[in-house]
RODO-2510 file (C-alpha; in nm, 4 decimals, decimal comma):
residues 341
     n   res          X          Y          Z
     1     m    -1,5117    -0,5572    -0,3594
     2     i    -1,2783    -0,8303    -0,4793
     3     k    -0,9267    -0,7315    -0,3833
     4     p    -0,6772    -0,9650    -0,5527
     5     k    -0,3540    -0,9919    -0,3580
     6     n    -0,1523    -0,9579    -0,6757
     7     l    -0,1869    -0,9163    -1,0473
     8     l    -0,2028    -1,2159    -1,2768
     9     a     0,1504    -1,2623    -1,1557
    10     f     0,4327    -1,3661    -1,3799
    11     l     0,5965    -1,6924    -1,2830
    12     l     0,9288    -1,6729    -1,0999
    13     l     1,1352    -1,9849    -1,1714
    14     s     1,4540    -2,1126    -1,0155
    15     p     1,7602    -2,1746    -1,2380
    16     a     1,7010    -2,5504    -1,2101
    17     i     1,3489    -2,5206    -1,3491
    18     l     1,4775    -2,2786    -1,6095
    19     c     1,6981    -2,5498    -1,7525
    20     c     1,4401    -2,8265    -1,7711
    21     g     1,1014    -2,6561    -1,7787
    22     c     1,0955    -2,4250    -2,0780
    23     g     1,0723    -2,7071    -2,3315
    24     q     1,2862    -2,5262    -2,5897
    25     n     1,6373    -2,3964    -2,6379
    26     p     1,6000    -2,0132    -2,6437
    27     n     1,8727    -1,9973    -2,9117
    28     s     1,7178    -2,2590    -3,1376
    29     p     1,7220    -2,1520    -3,5062
    30     y     1,4377    -2,3901    -3,5910
    31     i     1,1495    -2,2282    -3,7760
    32     d     0,8141    -2,3988    -3,8242
    33     t     0,7400    -2,3253    -4,1899
    34     t     0,3770    -2,4328    -4,1475
    35     v     0,3080    -2,1031    -3,9683
    36     d     0,2515    -1,8031    -4,1954
    37     m     0,4597    -1,5220    -4,0397
    38     s     0,4462    -1,2746    -4,3277
    39     v     0,4097    -0,9226    -4,1897
    40     r     0,0543    -0,8026    -4,2419
    41     e    -0,2758    -0,7594    -4,0649
    42     i    -0,4091    -1,1099    -4,0264
    43     s    -0,7156    -1,1576    -4,2462
    44     l    -0,9828    -1,3473    -4,0561
    45     e    -1,2765    -1,2935    -4,2900
    46     n    -1,4719    -1,6047    -4,3859
    47     t    -1,2850    -1,8234    -4,1380
    48     d    -1,4354    -2,0692    -3,8933
    49     e    -1,3452    -2,0688    -3,5245
    50     i    -1,0559    -2,3149    -3,5511
    51     e    -0,8954    -2,1436    -3,8505
    52     m    -0,9406    -1,8024    -3,6896
    53     l    -0,7632    -1,9078    -3,3708
    54     d    -0,4844    -2,0824    -3,5610
    55     k    -0,4133    -1,7655    -3,7582
    56     a    -0,4482    -1,5378    -3,4551
    57     r    -0,1718    -1,7237    -3,2695
    58     s     0,0908    -1,5875    -3,5096
    59     a     0,0347    -1,2358    -3,3662
    60     v     0,0983    -1,3557    -3,0095
    61     v     0,4373    -1,3884    -2,8394
    62     g     0,5634    -1,5597    -2,5298
    63     i     0,7871    -1,3356    -2,3182
    64     s     1,0680    -1,4222    -2,0790
    65     v     1,2503    -1,1590    -1,8747
    66     d     1,5692    -1,2161    -1,6746
    67     l     1,5358    -1,1521    -1,3040
    68     v     1,7725    -1,1959    -1,0123
    69     g     1,7603    -1,5686    -0,9346
    70     g     1,5356    -1,6705    -1,2220
    71     y     1,3134    -1,5306    -1,4919
    72     a     0,9573    -1,4105    -1,5473
    73     i     0,7121    -1,5496    -1,7995
    74     g     0,4430    -1,3474    -1,9740
    75     s     0,2674    -1,2899    -2,3044
    76     g     0,2184    -1,0123    -2,5578
    77     v     0,0399    -0,9319    -2,8822
    78     a     0,1010    -0,7257    -3,1950
    79     i    -0,1880    -0,4947    -3,2916
    80     t    -0,0030    -0,2965    -3,5591
    81     n     0,2898    -0,3382    -3,7955
    82     g     0,6440    -0,2338    -3,7098
    83     g     0,7234    -0,4925    -3,4440
    84     y     0,5356    -0,3180    -3,1612
    85     i     0,4193    -0,5553    -2,8863
    86     l     0,1573    -0,4705    -2,6241
    87     t     0,1883    -0,6426    -2,2848
    88     n     0,1490    -0,5801    -1,9096
    89     n     0,3859    -0,3590    -1,7165
    90     h     0,4173    -0,6162    -1,4384
    91     v     0,5603    -0,8683    -1,6861
    92     i     0,8703    -0,6589    -1,7587
    93     e     0,9038    -0,3974    -1,4835
    94     d     1,1649    -0,5693    -1,2638
    95     g     1,3744    -0,7419    -1,5297
    96     n     1,5964    -0,7035    -1,8325
    97     n     1,7127    -0,8994    -2,1362
    98     i     1,3657    -0,9557    -2,2813
    99     t     1,3262    -1,2576    -2,5108
   100     l     1,0240    -1,3059    -2,7367
   101     y     0,8996    -1,6478    -2,8484
   102     f     0,7181    -1,6405    -3,1810
   103     a     0,4555    -1,8784    -3,3189
   104     d     0,6993    -2,0190    -3,5754
   105     k     0,9213    -2,1387    -3,2855
   106     s     1,1921    -1,8812    -3,3522
   107     t     1,2980    -1,6217    -3,0937
   108     g     1,3945    -1,2547    -3,0862
   109     k     1,4823    -0,9740    -2,8487
   110     a     1,2806    -0,6729    -2,7407
   111     s     1,3347    -0,3350    -2,5802
   112     v     1,0908    -0,1349    -2,3664
   113     l     0,9511     0,1759    -2,5379
   114     w     0,6928     0,2725    -2,2771
   115     k     0,5445     0,1421    -1,9530
   116     d     0,2977     0,2581    -1,6904
   117     a     0,2482     0,0811    -1,3578
   118     g    -0,0855     0,2526    -1,2896
   119     l    -0,2367     0,1241    -1,6129
   120     d    -0,0355    -0,2001    -1,5942
   121     l     0,0508    -0,1700    -1,9632
   122     a     0,3793    -0,1653    -2,1545
   123     i     0,4856    -0,1414    -2,5183
   124     l     0,7884    -0,3311    -2,6478
   125     k     0,9804    -0,3015    -2,9754
   126     s     1,0586    -0,6413    -3,1194
   127     s     1,3773    -0,7165    -3,3126
   128     r     1,1492    -0,8648    -3,5755
   129     e     0,8140    -0,7708    -3,7264
   130     i     0,5322    -1,0227    -3,7030
   131     p     0,1705    -1,0463    -3,8237
   132     y    -0,0724    -0,8403    -3,6211
   133     l    -0,4357    -0,8505    -3,5149
   134     r    -0,6866    -0,5700    -3,5494
   135     a    -0,7852    -0,3874    -3,2316
   136     g    -1,1582    -0,4179    -3,1656
   137     k    -1,3888    -0,2200    -2,9370
   138     s    -1,4397    -0,3462    -2,5840
   139     k    -1,7383    -0,1133    -2,5451
   140     e    -1,9240    -0,3159    -2,8071
   141     l    -1,8874    -0,6409    -2,6134
   142     k    -2,2030    -0,8033    -2,4819
   143     v    -2,2305    -1,0159    -2,1704
   144     g    -2,2471    -1,3795    -2,2787
   145     e    -2,0626    -1,3486    -2,6089
   146     p    -1,7655    -1,5821    -2,6657
   147     v    -1,4079    -1,4635    -2,6103
   148     y    -1,0705    -1,6353    -2,6303
   149     a    -0,7541    -1,5906    -2,4252
   150     l    -0,4195    -1,6537    -2,5948
   151     g    -0,0907    -1,6674    -2,4088
   152     t     0,1743    -1,8562    -2,2161
   153     p     0,0287    -2,0056    -1,8974
   154     l     0,2810    -2,1215    -1,6359
   155     t     0,5858    -2,2100    -1,8508
   156     l     0,7253    -2,1574    -2,2001
   157     q     0,6366    -2,5114    -2,2997
   158     f     0,2710    -2,3985    -2,2898
   159     k     0,3191    -2,0871    -2,5046
   160     h     0,0475    -1,9995    -2,7584
   161     t    -0,2180    -2,1749    -2,5538
   162     v    -0,5803    -2,0917    -2,6420
   163     t    -0,8716    -2,1036    -2,3966
   164     k    -1,2358    -2,0158    -2,4545
   165     g    -1,4988    -1,8507    -2,2381
   166     i    -1,7646    -1,5830    -2,2371
   167     v    -1,7826    -1,2204    -2,1341
   168     s    -1,9066    -1,2402    -1,7748
   169     a    -1,9448    -0,8685    -1,7018
   170     l    -1,8237    -0,5279    -1,8183
   171     n    -1,6839    -0,2133    -1,6576
   172     r    -1,5435    -0,3830    -1,3490
   173     t    -1,3284    -0,1922    -1,0978
   174     l    -1,0768    -0,3813    -0,8840
   175     e    -0,8313    -0,2763    -0,6175
   176     v    -0,5075    -0,4707    -0,6570
   177     e    -0,1905    -0,5054    -0,4546
   178     s     0,1415    -0,4975    -0,6384
   179     n     0,5063    -0,4079    -0,5800
   180     n     0,4014    -0,0451    -0,6248
   181     g     0,1378    -0,0611    -0,3508
   182     s    -0,2393    -0,0475    -0,3813
   183     n    -0,3875     0,0544    -0,7147
   184     f    -0,7276     0,0618    -0,8845
   185     l    -0,7811    -0,0851    -1,2307
   186     q    -1,1043     0,0321    -1,3909
   187     s    -1,3241    -0,0392    -1,6938
   188     l    -1,2071    -0,4026    -1,6910
   189     v    -1,3653    -0,6800    -1,8974
   190     q    -1,4553    -0,9774    -1,6786
   191     h    -1,4508    -1,3194    -1,8476
   192     d    -1,4254    -1,6883    -1,7632
   193     a    -1,1719    -1,8065    -2,0226
   194     s    -0,9053    -1,9918    -1,8262
   195     i    -0,5993    -1,7778    -1,7539
   196     n    -0,3007    -1,8472    -1,5296
   197     p     0,0289    -1,6830    -1,4331
   198     g     0,2076    -1,6266    -1,7643
   199     n    -0,1104    -1,5258    -1,9501
   200     s    -0,0372    -1,1693    -1,8353
   201     g    -0,0130    -0,9368    -2,1338
   202     g    -0,1745    -1,1801    -2,3754
   203     p    -0,4792    -1,0830    -2,5812
   204     l    -0,8457    -1,1422    -2,5167
   205     i    -1,0053    -1,1676    -2,8614
   206     n    -1,3642    -1,1817    -2,9822
   207     a    -1,5200    -1,4215    -3,2333
   208     n    -1,4002    -1,1982    -3,5190
   209     g    -1,0381    -1,2325    -3,4086
   210     e    -1,0181    -0,8718    -3,2894
   211     v    -0,8250    -0,7883    -2,9736
   212     v    -1,0703    -0,6483    -2,7190
   213     g    -0,8534    -0,6647    -2,4079
   214     i    -0,5175    -0,7443    -2,2516
   215     n    -0,5398    -1,0140    -1,9860
   216     t    -0,4135    -0,8651    -1,6615
   217     l    -0,5358    -1,0455    -1,3517
   218     k    -0,7530    -1,3157    -1,2033
   219     a    -0,9241    -1,3425    -0,8671
   220     s    -0,7494    -1,6096    -0,6631
   221     e    -1,0504    -1,6500    -0,4345
   222     g    -1,2681    -1,8123    -0,7026
   223     e    -1,2773    -1,9917    -1,0359
   224     g    -1,3364    -1,8412    -1,3772
   225     l    -1,2828    -1,4808    -1,2674
   226     g    -1,0417    -1,3303    -1,5181
   227     f    -1,0051    -0,9633    -1,6029
   228     a    -0,8659    -0,7798    -1,9042
   229     n    -0,7690    -0,4178    -1,9609
   230     p    -0,9817    -0,2708    -2,2430
   231     i    -0,7836    -0,2574    -2,5658
   232     e    -0,8776     0,1067    -2,6375
   233     v    -0,6295     0,2307    -2,3758
   234     g    -0,3354     0,0324    -2,5117
   235     s    -0,4122     0,1075    -2,8761
   236     a    -0,4391     0,4823    -2,8049
   237     i    -0,0922     0,4826    -2,6503
   238     m     0,0394     0,2656    -2,9329
   239     d    -0,0723     0,5290    -3,1838
   240     r     0,1237     0,7988    -2,9977
   241     i     0,4332     0,5791    -2,9723
   242     i     0,4312     0,5141    -3,3461
   243     e     0,3728     0,8831    -3,4183
   244     n     0,6544     1,0134    -3,1958
   245     n     0,8842     0,7094    -3,1413
   246     s     0,8323     0,7724    -2,7696
   247     y     0,5610     0,9154    -2,5523
   248     k     0,5236     1,0762    -2,2115
   249     a     0,1633     1,0623    -2,0958
   250     p     0,0264     1,3973    -1,9724
   251     y    -0,0844     1,4181    -1,6109
   252     l    -0,4185     1,5635    -1,5065
   253     g    -0,3942     1,4849    -1,1360
   254     v    -0,7380     1,3306    -1,0837
   255     f    -0,8296     1,0100    -0,9053
   256     g    -1,1916     0,9141    -0,9505
   257     f    -1,4505     0,6548    -1,0443
   258     d    -1,7182     0,6213    -1,3091
   259     s    -2,0327     0,7784    -1,1660
   260     e    -2,1965     0,4348    -1,1533
   261     i    -1,9047     0,2895    -0,9535
   262     a    -1,8997     0,5905    -0,7203
   263     q    -2,2538     0,5057    -0,6123
   264     v    -2,1296     0,1630    -0,5003
   265     y    -1,8982     0,3476    -0,2609
   266     g    -2,1884     0,5383    -0,1130
   267     e    -2,1468     0,8613    -0,3085
   268     s    -2,4618     1,0313    -0,4328
   269     v    -2,4117     1,0922    -0,8046
   270     g    -2,6893     1,2032    -1,0378
   271     q    -2,4755     1,2798    -1,3408
   272     d    -2,2801     1,0669    -1,5898
   273     g    -1,9077     1,1314    -1,5863
   274     v    -1,6022     1,0715    -1,3697
   275     y    -1,6651     1,1403    -1,0009
   276     i    -1,3536     1,2919    -0,8424
   277     i    -1,2338     1,1295    -0,5212
   278     s    -0,9113     1,3283    -0,4862
   279     t    -0,6892     1,5661    -0,6834
   280     t    -0,3248     1,6640    -0,7004
   281     g    -0,0960     1,8526    -0,9386
   282     p    -0,2695     2,0451    -1,2207
   283     a    -0,6238     1,9542    -1,1167
   284     s    -0,5658     2,0609    -0,7576
   285     k    -0,4027     2,3899    -0,8594
   286     a    -0,6899     2,4656    -1,0977
   287     g    -0,9448     2,4196    -0,8198
   288     l    -1,1066     2,0851    -0,8943
   289     i    -1,2236     1,9194    -0,5734
   290     k    -1,3742     1,5965    -0,4422
   291     g    -1,7330     1,5581    -0,5607
   292     d    -1,6832     1,7348    -0,8933
   293     i    -1,7969     1,5258    -1,1901
   294     i    -1,5914     1,5620    -1,5083
   295     t    -1,8204     1,5507    -1,8126
   296     s    -1,5820     1,6488    -2,0969
   297     i    -1,2268     1,7496    -2,1845
   298     d    -1,2444     2,0176    -2,4538
   299     d    -1,5027     1,8672    -2,6921
   300     n    -1,4381     1,5064    -2,5868
   301     p    -1,7357     1,3739    -2,3833
   302     i    -1,6426     1,1849    -2,0680
   303     i    -1,8743     0,9174    -1,9319
   304     s    -1,6215     0,6735    -1,7854
   305     v    -1,2662     0,6620    -1,6533
   306     q    -1,1762     0,4833    -1,9755
   307     d    -1,3048     0,7825    -2,1738
   308     l    -1,0951     1,0155    -1,9571
   309     k    -0,7763     0,8143    -2,0080
   310     i    -0,8195     0,7835    -2,3835
   311     s    -0,9052     1,1523    -2,4131
   312     l    -0,5876     1,2557    -2,2295
   313     f    -0,3704     1,0417    -2,4582
   314     k    -0,4607     1,2796    -2,7413
   315     y    -0,2565     1,5510    -2,5692
   316     n     0,1070     1,6160    -2,4858
   317     v     0,2726     1,7341    -2,1685
   318     g     0,2362     2,1131    -2,1582
   319     d    -0,0915     2,1324    -2,3513
   320     d    -0,3771     2,3447    -2,2168
   321     v    -0,7158     2,1729    -2,1866
   322     e    -1,0597     2,2927    -2,0891
   323     v    -1,2197     2,0678    -1,8289
   324     h    -1,5984     2,0744    -1,8102
   325     f    -1,7506     1,9489    -1,4859
   326     v    -2,0573     1,9586    -1,2636
   327     r    -2,0365     2,0845    -0,9034
   328     n    -2,3444     2,0743    -0,6838
   329     g    -2,5630     2,0444    -0,9908
   330     k    -2,4087     2,3446    -1,1657
   331     s    -2,2114     2,3140    -1,4923
   332     m    -1,8685     2,4763    -1,4784
   333     s    -1,5375     2,4751    -1,6664
   334     i    -1,1712     2,5556    -1,6035
   335     t    -0,8580     2,5645    -1,8181
   336     l    -0,5437     2,3943    -1,6924
   337     k    -0,2022     2,2910    -1,8225
   338     l    -0,1195     1,9218    -1,8337
   339     t     0,2121     1,8265    -1,6735
   340     q     0,4353     1,5216    -1,6489
   341     k     0,3796     1,3030    -1,3473
***
């Protein structure tokens, strides 16, 4: 297994580099009127590759976050109206005073609405609405099809950079080391579009200009090994945030792998679903154990960990759910109450 030593880490800069390296006064009122920043879903029908990418950039933001002794650089993208920005948790988790850098060269502020270290995702509320891109479907991606990474590699002077690659593989699982310890990221999209520190949180888009992933990490041991969180997870949470103005994700208490991935770890699995490695909280109290394979939550079929996550985001803390699973070849079900982690 590839085990990156860190996520696609944000760049920590000294105050001296802060003064000379960003390439722009953060308080500059200058607006590039050649960029169409009217608030709407960006229409990319009947556009060629160059026009599509030029338009898509207006939905992408550079992000800087104040830290002790410097600042962090990252990226984000709007996938709905209302000034909601999707990014990585590790871009903003240790800082404050978040500044957004828009495609028209103006700036704004942002506040954190939601974040989750385990998913490495966060949602920000921008002080200004910007155009947004449509969320696509990562499950419809094919190995070999072109994809594009948009973001802010290394420093703010490189914001809104575009790189091109192909989908290299799907449904990757990686163990990563971060400030919060060891963690597994699953259902990742592997691609070879060039990404660097600062691309974190920026979109991976397909040839139709749809966001199919959020760039999260790269393998430092090799070249052209980038990974993106599937967009379905972030967009599902975004829907709940917009619906309720805030959101606390319900906790099932299951750690597991897709059945296909579990076989890589030497587990004998003859059933599609999520193979349970360990349980805690509600799942443990309800009697789920290692080796059980979750096949559905209520009437929501579960084939992958991604399916399980998205299914749970339909519920609130305190809701009762019926978990269907297979144990030793026998189909079973239990009802449990979702809690807050």
